[in-house]
TIVO-2410 file (N, C-alpha, C; in nm, 3 decimals):
# residues 45
REC num residu      c1      c2      c3 atome chaine
REC   1      X  12.686  17.089  16.099     N      A
REC   1      X  12.715  16.948  16.122    CA      A
REC   1      X  12.727  16.921  16.272     C      A
REC   2      X  12.781  17.017  16.347     N      A
REC   2      X  12.795  16.996  16.491    CA      A
REC   2      X  12.659  16.968  16.554     C      A
REC   3      X  12.557  17.045  16.513     N      A
REC   3      X  12.423  17.022  16.566    CA      A
REC   3      X  12.373  16.883  16.529     C      A
REC   4      X  12.404  16.838  16.407     N      A
REC   4      X  12.364  16.703  16.366    CA      A
REC   4      X  12.429  16.599  16.455     C      A
REC   5      X  12.555  16.620  16.489     N      A
REC   5      X  12.625  16.526  16.577    CA      A
REC   5      X  12.559  16.521  16.714     C      A
REC   6      X  12.524  16.638  16.764     N      A
REC   6      X  12.464  16.644  16.897    CA      A
REC   6      X  12.327  16.576  16.895     C      A
REC   7      X  12.247  16.604  16.792     N      A
REC   7      X  12.114  16.543  16.784    CA      A
REC   7      X  12.125  16.392  16.774     C      A
REC   8      X  12.220  16.345  16.693     N      A
REC   8      X  12.237  16.201  16.674    CA      A
REC   8      X  12.323  16.140  16.784     C      A
REC   9      X  12.378  16.227  16.871     N      A
REC   9      X  12.471  16.183  16.975    CA      A
REC   9      X  12.583  16.101  16.912     C      A
REC  10      X  12.629  16.148  16.796     N      A
REC  10      X  12.729  16.076  16.718    CA      A
REC  10      X  12.857  16.157  16.710     C      A
REC  11      X  12.950  16.128  16.800     N      A
REC  11      X  13.080  16.193  16.794    CA      A
REC  11      X  13.186  16.090  16.756     C      A
REC  12      X  13.153  16.011  16.654     N      A
REC  12      X  13.248  15.912  16.604    CA      A
REC  12      X  13.365  15.984  16.538     C      A
REC  13      X  13.474  15.911  16.520     N      A
REC  13      X  13.592  15.969  16.458    CA      A
REC  13      X  13.559  16.022  16.319     C      A
REC  14      X  13.475  15.949  16.246     N      A
REC  14      X  13.440  15.992  16.110    CA      A
REC  14      X  13.368  16.126  16.112     C      A
REC  15      X  13.275  16.143  16.205     N      A
REC  15      X  13.202  16.268  16.212    CA      A
REC  15      X  13.295  16.382  16.254     C      A
REC  16      X  13.386  16.354  16.346     N      A
REC  16      X  13.480  16.457  16.390    CA      A
REC  16      X  13.570  16.498  16.274     C      A
REC  17      X  13.614  16.398  16.195     N      A
REC  17      X  13.698  16.431  16.080    CA      A
REC  17      X  13.623  16.519  15.982     C      A
REC  18      X  13.496  16.489  15.958     N      A
REC  18      X  13.416  16.572  15.867    CA      A
REC  18      X  13.406  16.714  15.920     C      A
REC  19      X  13.383  16.725  16.051     N      A
REC  19      X  13.375  16.858  16.111    CA      A
REC  19      X  13.506  16.934  16.096     C      A
REC  20      X  13.617  16.867  16.126     N      A
REC  20      X  13.746  16.936  16.120    CA      A
REC  20      X  13.779  16.977  15.977     C      A
REC  21      X  13.737  16.897  15.879     N      A
REC  21      X  13.761  16.935  15.740    CA      A
REC  21      X  13.688  17.064  15.705     C      A
REC  22      X  13.571  17.084  15.766     N      A
REC  22      X  13.492  17.202  15.733    CA      A
REC  22      X  13.530  17.324  15.816     C      A
REC  23      X  13.595  17.300  15.928     N      A
REC  23      X  13.636  17.414  16.012    CA      A
REC  23      X  13.761  17.477  15.952     C      A
REC  24      X  13.751  17.604  15.920     N      A
REC  24      X  13.863  17.676  15.860    CA      A
REC  24      X  13.936  17.755  15.966     C      A
REC  25      X  14.068  17.751  15.963     N      A
REC  25      X  14.146  17.830  16.058    CA      A
REC  25      X  14.191  17.749  16.177     C      A
REC  26      X  14.318  17.760  16.209     N      A
REC  26      X  14.373  17.683  16.321    CA      A
REC  26      X  14.309  17.724  16.454     C      A
REC  27      X  14.274  17.852  16.467     N      A
REC  27      X  14.217  17.898  16.593    CA      A
REC  27      X  14.084  17.829  16.619     C      A
REC  28      X  14.001  17.818  16.514     N      A
REC  28      X  13.873  17.749  16.530    CA      A
REC  28      X  13.895  17.602  16.565     C      A
REC  29      X  13.994  17.541  16.503     N      A
REC  29      X  14.023  17.401  16.535    CA      A
REC  29      X  14.063  17.385  16.681     C      A
REC  30      X  14.142  17.479  16.731     N      A
REC  30      X  14.182  17.474  16.872    CA      A
REC  30      X  14.060  17.484  16.962     C      A
REC  31      X  13.970  17.577  16.928     N      A
REC  31      X  13.849  17.595  17.008    CA      A
REC  31      X  13.766  17.468  17.004     C      A
REC  32      X  13.752  17.410  16.885     N      A
REC  32      X  13.670  17.290  16.871    CA      A
REC  32      X  13.731  17.173  16.947     C      A
REC  33      X  13.863  17.158  16.939     N      A
REC  33      X  13.929  17.049  17.013    CA      A
REC  33      X  13.913  17.069  17.163     C      A
REC  34      X  13.919  17.196  17.207     N      A
REC  34      X  13.898  17.225  17.349    CA      A
REC  34      X  13.757  17.185  17.388     C      A
REC  35      X  13.659  17.218  17.303     N      A
REC  35      X  13.520  17.180  17.328    CA      A
REC  35      X  13.508  17.029  17.340     C      A
REC  36      X  13.571  16.956  17.248     N      A
REC  36      X  13.565  16.811  17.253    CA      A
REC  36      X  13.629  16.759  17.381     C      A
REC  37      X  13.741  16.817  17.421     N      A
REC  37      X  13.809  16.770  17.542    CA      A
REC  37      X  13.720  16.793  17.665     C      A
REC  38      X  13.641  16.900  17.663     N      A
REC  38      X  13.551  16.928  17.773    CA      A
REC  38      X  13.434  16.830  17.774     C      A
REC  39      X  13.399  16.776  17.656     N      A
REC  39      X  13.281  16.691  17.643    CA      A
REC  39      X  13.314  16.542  17.645     C      A
REC  40      X  13.440  16.507  17.665     N      A
REC  40      X  13.477  16.365  17.655    CA      A
REC  40      X  13.396  16.277  17.749     C      A
REC  41      X  13.365  16.327  17.868     N      A
REC  41      X  13.287  16.246  17.961    CA      A
REC  41      X  13.146  16.222  17.909     C      A
REC  42      X  13.090  16.324  17.843     N      A
REC  42      X  12.954  16.312  17.791    CA      A
REC  42      X  12.951  16.237  17.660     C      A
REC  43      X  13.052  16.260  17.576     N      A
REC  43      X  13.056  16.199  17.443    CA      A
REC  43      X  13.185  16.120  17.429     C      A
REC  44      X  13.185  15.996  17.474     N      A
REC  44      X  13.309  15.917  17.464    CA      A
REC  44      X  13.356  15.905  17.321     C      A
REC  45      X  13.485  15.927  17.300     N      A
REC  45      X  13.540  15.922  17.164    CA      A
REC  45      X  13.596  15.783  17.137     C      A
***
């Protein structure tokens, strides 16, 4: 799904929620949130 978001340039809240639902494990969620925080300039939330 992450690749779909990147291709569609769609980092809407709904897409992020879908991603977080599929990500298992708190550590992965932390990594993903860190990734999003790094990309905020490129992908406004």
